[in-house]
C-alpha positions in Angstrom: -77.1 -123.4 -231.6 -74.3 -125.6 -230.4 -71.9 -123.7 -232.7 -72.7 -120.5 -230.6 -72.2 -122.0 -227.2 -68.9 -123.5 -228.4 -67.5 -120.6 -230.3 -66.0 -117.3 -229.2 -69.1 -115.5 -230.3 -70.8 -115.7 -226.8 -67.6 -114.2 -225.1 -67.4 -111.3 -227.5 -71.3 -110.7 -226.6 -70.4 -110.7 -223.0 -67.5 -108.4 -223.4 -69.3 -105.9 -225.6 -72.2 -105.8 -223.2 -69.9 -105.1 -220.1 -68.0 -102.7 -222.2 -71.0 -100.8 -223.0 -72.0 -100.5 -219.3 -68.4 -99.3 -218.5 -68.6 -96.6 -221.5 -72.0 -95.6 -220.1 -70.4 -95.2 -216.4 -67.7 -92.9 -218.0 -70.3 -90.6 -219.7 -72.4 -90.7 -216.7 -69.7 -89.8 -214.1 -67.7 -87.5 -216.3 -70.3 -85.5 -218.4 -73.8 -85.9 -216.6 -72.8 -86.2 -213.0 -74.5 -82.9 -212.0 -77.8 -83.1 -214.1 -80.0 -85.3 -211.8 -83.2 -84.6 -210.3 -83.9 -85.3 -206.6 -85.7 -88.5 -207.2 -82.9 -89.9 -209.7 -79.7 -89.1 -208.0 -76.4 -90.4 -209.3 -76.3 -92.8 -206.3 -79.8 -94.3 -206.8 -78.8 -94.8 -210.6 -75.6 -96.4 -209.8 -77.3 -98.9 -207.3 -79.7 -99.7 -210.2 -76.8 -100.6 -212.3 -75.1 -102.6 -209.6 -78.4 -104.8 -209.2 -78.8 -104.9 -212.9 -75.3 -106.3 -213.5 -75.8 -108.8 -210.7 -79.1 -110.1 -212.5 -77.1 -110.2 -215.5 -74.4 -112.6 -214.2 -77.1 -114.9 -212.7 -79.1 -114.8 -216.0 -76.0 -115.5 -218.1 -75.1 -118.3 -215.7 -78.3 -119.9 -216.2 -78.0 -119.4 -220.1 -74.7 -121.1 -220.3 -75.9 -123.9 -217.8 -78.7 -124.7 -220.2 -76.2 -124.3 -223.3 -73.8 -126.8 -221.7 -76.6 -129.3 -221.2 -77.8 -129.0 -224.9 -74.2 -129.2 -226.0 -73.7 -132.5 -224.2 -77.1 -133.7 -224.9 -76.6 -133.5 -228.8 -73.5 -135.6 -228.9 -73.7 -139.4 -228.2 -70.3 -139.2 -226.7 -71.0 -136.7 -224.1 -74.6 -137.6 -223.5 -73.7 -139.9 -220.9 -72.5 -137.0 -218.6 -75.9 -135.9 -218.0 -76.7 -139.0 -216.3 -73.6 -139.9 -214.3 -72.8 -139.4 -210.7 -69.4 -137.9 -209.8 -66.8 -140.5 -210.5 -64.0 -141.8 -208.0 -61.4 -140.3 -210.6 -62.8 -137.0 -209.9 -60.9 -135.0 -207.3 -63.8 -133.0 -205.6 -64.1 -133.8 -202.0 -66.3 -130.8 -201.2 -68.9 -132.0 -204.0 -68.5 -135.8 -203.0 -69.4 -134.8 -199.4 -72.7 -133.6 -200.6 -74.1 -137.2 -201.2 -77.3 -136.3 -202.7 -75.6 -134.4 -205.3 -72.6 -136.5 -206.0 -74.4 -139.8 -206.2 -77.4 -138.7 -208.1 -78.0 -139.0 -211.8 -77.0 -135.3 -212.2 -73.9 -135.4 -210.2 -71.2 -134.8 -212.8 -73.2 -132.3 -214.7 -73.7 -130.4 -211.3 -70.0 -130.5 -210.5 -69.0 -129.4 -214.0 -71.4 -126.4 -214.3 -70.8 -125.3 -210.6 -67.0 -125.4 -211.1 -66.9 -124.0 -214.6 -69.7 -121.5 -214.5 -71.4 -120.7 -211.0 -68.3 -120.4 -209.0 -67.1 -117.6 -211.2 -70.2 -115.9 -210.9 -70.3 -116.4 -207.1 -66.9 -114.9 -206.7 -67.6 -111.9 -208.9 -70.8 -111.0 -207.1 -69.1 -111.5 -203.7 -66.1 -109.5 -204.5 -68.2 -106.6 -205.7 -70.4 -106.9 -202.7 -67.5 -107.2 -200.1 -65.7 -104.1 -201.8 -68.8 -102.2 -201.9 -69.5 -102.8 -198.2 -66.0 -101.8 -197.5 -66.2 -98.6 -199.4 -69.3 -97.8 -197.3 -67.4 -98.1 -194.0 -64.6 -96.0 -195.5 -66.9 -93.4 -196.5 -68.5 -93.5 -193.0 -65.3 -92.7 -191.4 -63.9 -90.4 -193.8 -66.3 -88.9 -196.3 -63.6 -86.7 -198.1 -62.7 -89.8 -200.3 -66.0 -89.7 -202.1 -68.5 -87.9 -204.0 -72.2 -89.0 -204.7 -72.4 -92.3 -206.2 -68.5 -93.2 -206.1 -69.2 -95.8 -203.5 -71.6 -97.5 -205.7 -69.4 -96.9 -208.8 -66.7 -99.1 -207.0 -68.9 -102.0 -206.7 -70.1 -101.7 -210.4 -66.5 -101.5 -211.7 -65.8 -104.7 -209.7 -68.9 -106.4 -211.3 -67.9 -105.3 -214.7 -64.5 -106.7 -214.4 -65.5 -109.9 -212.7 -63.3 -112.6 -211.0 -60.1 -112.7 -211.2 -59.5 -109.3 -212.6 -60.8 -107.9 -209.1 -57.4 -108.9 -207.7 -55.7 -106.8 -210.3 -58.0 -103.9 -210.0 -57.4 -103.3 -206.3 -53.6 -102.4 -206.6 -54.5 -100.3 -209.8 -56.8 -98.2 -207.8 -54.1 -97.2 -205.5 -51.6 -96.4 -208.5 -54.3 -94.5 -210.1 -55.0 -92.4 -207.1 -51.3 -91.4 -207.0 -51.3 -90.8 -210.5 -54.3 -88.7 -210.6 -53.6 -86.8 -207.3 -50.1 -85.8 -208.8 -51.9 -84.7 -212.1 -54.5 -82.4 -210.1 -51.7 -81.0 -207.8 -49.5 -80.1 -210.8 -51.9 -78.9 -213.5 -55.2 -78.2 -211.6 -53.8 -76.9 -208.1 -56.2 -79.2 -206.5 -55.0 -80.8 -203.2 -57.8 -83.7 -202.8 -58.9 -86.5 -205.1 -61.9 -88.5 -204.4 -61.9 -92.3 -205.6 -64.4 -91.9 -208.8 -61.8 -91.2 -211.5 -59.3 -93.7 -210.0 -62.0 -96.4 -210.1 -62.6 -95.5 -213.8 -59.0 -95.4 -214.7 -58.1 -98.7 -212.8 -61.1 -100.6 -214.7 -59.8 -99.2 -217.9 -56.5 -100.5 -217.5 -57.7 -104.0 -216.1 -59.8 -104.3 -219.1 -57.1 -103.6 -221.5 -54.2 -105.5 -219.8 -55.8 -107.4 -217.1 -55.1 -110.8 -218.8 -51.5 -109.9 -219.3 -51.0 -108.8 -215.8 -52.6 -111.9 -214.4 -50.0 -114.1 -216.3 -47.3 -111.7 -215.4 -47.5 -112.2 -211.7 -48.4 -115.9 -212.0 -52.2 -115.4 -210.8 -53.6 -117.8 -213.6 -54.5 -120.2 -210.8 -57.3 -117.9 -209.8 -59.2 -118.3 -213.1 -62.2 -120.3 -213.1 
């Protein structure tokens, strides 16, 4: 079990799971967009996917926290980390200000899993919620930018990408809008473009090149 938590296998499982969700979104929005009953609209289904991914992130964080505990507990050299307060050599003023955690026997373990696991989860979910809320406001004032389910699609795409890929995703959405709009104008003779396909294209580019782009523009400091 320890080897699993310390190996790239878990990361591969995560990426495969999220990649499967993204592939499902592509099939859903491109091929099955019109084939829904009144009770199971694409908007309702997109919301279910959003909530499902939120629960997935929380569940995964719990599993990783338990895994970290088991890994440290199995090694005599790291077992002491499970019963130590936050030391003076740790630069964590926010954590140290919460004395009942910082000075407790599980202080260092709490500091570690929150900083390495839970902050990333929190930022991923928060980014998706903020973006979803922003899209709802945008749709309220200009409905032309969206078809059914595309507001929720934007939030789901952010959840799939997580933090800090969200920072790359936003400018790629604008570039994707320009590219797809030009394609539709030239080849399909259509004047308007909604945000569904730009969301999918920007997500695909971020999945493929997000790590490289983050390094290129010196945003690695945002990684948790």
